[in-house]
Structures are given as C-alpha cells and as structure tokens.
C-alpha angles and dihedrals in degrees: 000000000000121000120228136188136206125202121208110194124189133176131219091274092057094251115148125220111237127173126211121222119233118265085238094055113128091220127040096354113203091004121140119235146163118254105275143154149143128300107245127233108236123208117221135171088262097049136275127328134172120251113243118271090241093052091048092051093051092044094049092047091053093045093051100039109018087232118136097205 
C-alpha cells in the first residue's frame, strides 16, 4: 500500500489554497484539489525508508505550486 499526503493551506483571511487540474488531465480534468501526493521511498546506505509525512507534504506542495510555504 502506498502512503499519500494532503496539504491544506490557509491564510490569515481564512482563504484556502486550491489547485485546478488541467483540462487535458487524464483523471479529474478541470477538478479543484488540495496539493497532494505520494510519500517517497528513500534509499540509504542501510536500506530503504519512507520520507516523513510532513516532508512529503511540503515537497509535494512545492512541486505542484512552486510555493515555499
């Protein structure tokens, strides 16, 4: 089973960051969504481990929005 994360970002005015999928997207075209993605498997000298959920949420948010929040 793959782990996934979702990031819900709000500002001081209570507005929520939503992203809109491309009209050309194969799944859920034009749908609105929160930044989300899978938790990556990391390779270390001692074997594989999962990145933390928090690290995955920040990474996915940056990858999808370019925002360093």
